[in-house]
C-alpha atoms as one frame of an Amber mdcrd trajectory, in Angstrom:
protein
  25.905 -66.343 -53.993  24.807 -64.689 -57.233  22.375 -67.514 -57.768  21.081
 -67.177 -54.180  20.551 -63.399 -54.524  18.846 -63.657 -57.854  16.043 -61.096
 -58.077  12.590 -62.559 -58.027  10.247 -61.517 -60.774   6.652 -60.556 -59.942
   3.881 -60.364 -62.486   2.465 -57.006 -61.401  -0.446 -57.328 -63.756  -1.930
 -59.962 -61.494  -1.619 -57.654 -58.461  -3.526 -54.802 -60.102  -6.344 -53.274
 -58.048  -9.187 -51.051 -59.189  -9.095 -49.538 -62.622 -11.303 -50.207 -65.579
 -12.127 -53.862 -65.049 -15.242 -55.943 -64.555 -16.545 -55.775 -60.987 -14.335
 -52.857 -59.941 -15.565 -49.998 -57.816 -18.012 -49.603 -54.952 -20.831 -52.114
 -54.945 -24.400 -50.738 -55.126 -26.613 -50.824 -52.057 -29.292 -53.432 -51.651
 -32.530 -52.775 -53.602 -34.792 -50.382 -51.737 -32.024 -49.155 -49.439 -30.139
 -46.760 -51.714 -30.408 -42.990 -51.189 -29.493 -40.442 -53.819 -27.378 -37.790
 -52.145 -28.133 -34.900 -54.456 -26.946 -31.366 -53.817 -29.605 -29.451 -51.948
 -31.072 -26.468 -53.828 -30.394 -22.883 -52.832 -32.830 -21.198 -50.444 -33.828
 -17.558 -49.984 -36.059 -15.863 -47.427 -38.700 -15.385 -50.148 -39.174 -19.115
 -50.742 -40.613 -21.398 -48.035 -39.367 -24.973 -47.723 -41.334 -28.141 -47.040
 -39.241 -30.485 -44.880 -40.127 -34.134 -44.213 -38.323 -36.124 -41.508 -38.825
 -39.857 -41.110 -37.979 -41.557 -37.814 -36.412 -44.961 -37.297 -38.871 -47.761
 -36.565 -37.298 -48.317 -33.127 -38.701 -44.952 -31.993 -42.253 -46.211 -32.356
 -45.425 -44.377 -33.221 -45.295 -40.588 -32.963 -49.025 -39.923 -32.643 -49.143
 -40.431 -28.900 -48.985 -38.044 -25.969 -45.325 -38.453 -24.966 -44.015 -38.168
 -28.511 -46.249 -35.147 -29.173 -44.834 -33.387 -26.120 -41.276 -34.171 -27.253
 -41.804 -32.778 -30.759 -43.701 -29.756 -29.429 -40.799 -28.891 -27.106 -38.306
 -29.261 -29.970 -40.324 -26.839 -32.116 -40.398 -24.367 -29.226 -36.589 -24.524
 -29.003 -36.340 -23.178 -32.567 -38.614 -20.186 -31.984 -35.748 -17.921 -30.890
 -33.743 -18.357 -34.103 -33.811 -15.060 -36.052 -33.055 -16.629 -39.445 -35.247
 -19.743 -39.300 -38.991 -20.068 -38.663 -41.305 -23.071 -38.417 -44.628 -21.697
 -39.661 -46.675 -24.927 -39.941 -46.116 -28.517 -38.809 -47.748 -31.902 -38.364
 -46.869 -35.192 -36.678 -47.783 -38.436 -38.433 -47.261 -42.060 -37.443 -43.604
 -42.343 -38.437 -42.665 -38.934 -39.845 -42.913 -35.205 -39.253 -43.748 -32.436
 -41.709 -42.441 -28.894 -41.284 -43.155 -25.859 -43.433 -40.340 -23.426 -42.729
 -38.837 -20.139 -43.846 -35.092 -19.521 -43.716 -32.879 -16.624 -44.762 -30.575
 -18.899 -46.767 -29.453 -22.492 -47.168 -27.060 -22.311 -44.232 -29.803 -21.012
 -41.935 -32.103 -23.800 -43.132 -29.499 -26.487 -42.462 -28.722 -25.160 -38.998
 -32.379 -24.713 -38.094 -33.443 -28.184 -39.187 -30.411 -29.677 -37.446 -31.278
 -27.868 -34.216 -34.815 -29.224 -34.381 -33.620 -32.763 -35.106 -31.117 -32.773
 -32.239 -33.655 -31.432 -29.753 -36.435 -33.759 -30.926 -34.145 -36.811 -30.977
 -32.991 -36.238 -27.413 -36.548 -35.834 -26.156 -38.002 -38.734 -28.153 -35.277
 -41.081 -26.947 -35.956 -40.017 -23.395 -39.690 -40.599 -23.879 -39.219 -44.193
 -25.055 -36.212 -44.986 -22.838 -33.696 -45.723 -25.555 -30.474 -44.440 -27.106
 -29.380 -44.217 -30.686 -30.290 -42.411 -33.896 -33.860 -41.171 -34.290 -34.112
 -39.542 -37.704 -33.157 -40.712 -41.129 -31.890 -38.222 -43.711 -34.534 -35.513
 -44.226 -36.131 -34.509 -47.535 -36.804 -30.909 -48.556 -38.756 -29.183 -51.335
 -38.427 -25.481 -52.080 -41.777 -23.729 -52.643 -41.532 -21.344 -55.608 -45.103
 -20.556 -56.752 -48.478 -19.704 -55.149 -49.857 -23.061 -56.302 -46.973 -24.896
 -54.604 -47.506 -22.812 -51.469 -51.167 -23.769 -51.199 -50.401 -27.416 -51.866
 -47.635 -27.422 -49.230 -49.963 -25.873 -46.641 -52.747 -28.371 -47.319 -50.276
 -31.252 -47.399 -48.773 -30.370 -44.004 -51.834 -29.492 -41.938 -54.225 -32.028
 -43.544 -51.730 -34.865 -43.946 -53.623 -36.971 -41.415 -56.443 -37.369 -43.978
 -54.004 -38.643 -46.576 -52.854 -41.333 -44.100 -56.445 -41.924 -42.845 -55.454
 -41.027 -39.300 -58.785 -39.182 -38.980 -60.429 -42.630 -38.902 -58.150 -44.067
 -36.199 -60.705 -43.747 -33.396 -63.887 -42.016 -32.203 -62.013 -38.938 -30.979
 -60.299 -38.504 -34.342 -63.599 -38.920 -36.194 -65.135 -36.090 -34.171 -62.183
 -33.721 -34.662 -62.470 -31.597 -37.822 -58.801 -30.531 -37.563 -55.781 -32.690
 -36.780 -54.749 -32.087 -33.139 -51.281 -33.403 -34.010 -50.755 -30.492 -36.388
 -50.692 -26.720 -36.330 -54.145 -26.821 -37.937 -55.946 -25.545 -34.808 -54.017
 -22.268 -35.210 -54.289 -22.045 -39.008 -56.262 -19.045 -40.277 -56.649 -20.146
 -43.899 -59.572 -22.565 -43.523 -62.422 -22.056 -45.993 -64.960 -22.644 -43.239
 -63.271 -22.332 -39.833 -64.665 -25.069 -37.560 -66.843 -23.713 -34.777 -65.708
 -26.474 -32.425 -62.355 -28.256 -32.494 -63.103 -31.001 -29.910 -59.605 -30.855
 -28.488 -58.739 -32.910 -25.376 -58.593 -31.272 -21.958 -55.241 -29.657 -21.253
 -54.340 -29.677 -24.935 -51.381 -27.464 -25.878 -51.190 -26.645 -29.606 -47.977
 -26.865 -31.566 -46.141 -23.524 -31.502 -45.836 -21.671 -34.794 -44.401 -18.391
 -35.996 -46.117 -15.972 -38.345 -45.051 -16.449 -41.946 -43.259 -13.550 -43.622
 -42.852 -14.658 -47.228 -45.248 -13.300 -49.846 -46.052 -16.824 -50.991 -47.401
 -17.898 -47.580 -49.042 -14.606 -46.582 -50.588 -13.163 -49.751 -49.611 -15.174
 -52.812 -51.521 -18.429 -52.303 -54.665 -16.667 -51.039 -54.659 -14.254 -53.975
 -54.482 -16.927 -56.655 -56.120 -20.003 -55.068 -59.071 -20.877 -52.791 -58.804
 -21.344 -49.062 -58.330 -24.866 -47.690 -61.265 -27.060 -46.728 -60.917 -28.936
 -43.448 -62.037 -32.134 -45.241 -59.593 -31.744 -48.121 -57.400 -34.775 -48.777
 -53.954 -33.669 -50.034 -52.551 -35.100 -53.227 -49.023 -36.473 -53.674 -46.124
 -34.798 -51.887 -45.011 -31.507 -53.470
């Protein structure tokens, strides 16, 4: 009996998991697919924020009538928020640029999330699909007059950076991107006399900026924006 009940010995060292050993830990993502989840910077009402949102490829091209209407309606939904304002915007082929003001980081997060939820629902409905629409968004806090001017030019003239102004005869005739808030922008160096907008066109809704950087600061220290200006790299 004693021999039958003899305790079995296990070499626990062979059963060890994790720890400081070769190959332990979470494996890295595939090249080109990793995203650095850094802590987002603090935000105040005095500092605008440039937000970029990229859509999944299944959503299709955004520079078309149905997608424009979906994004326009989503921007309109955010107009009533007292602590979050979309002051400039543009729609590119596979991403959206927003220049926003928010009272703090929490207001920014909630405002961007509200826009994303509303836009995703409408874009999915427009293309007849279900599923995620946006990837994780990127944000840059604007802290100086130079950054403010660059962010404005980058958002409203982004179509020239992506050569969307050469996409067809209508785009070549338009001095300002109809898929942006450019038609309502009052900081052009030489305001175009004629915008050549399509019949029934409804511009993207915007709210008046309140921060010093977007109202006085950039105009005081830097020149107005030329309609033919091609923005540099993202701020």
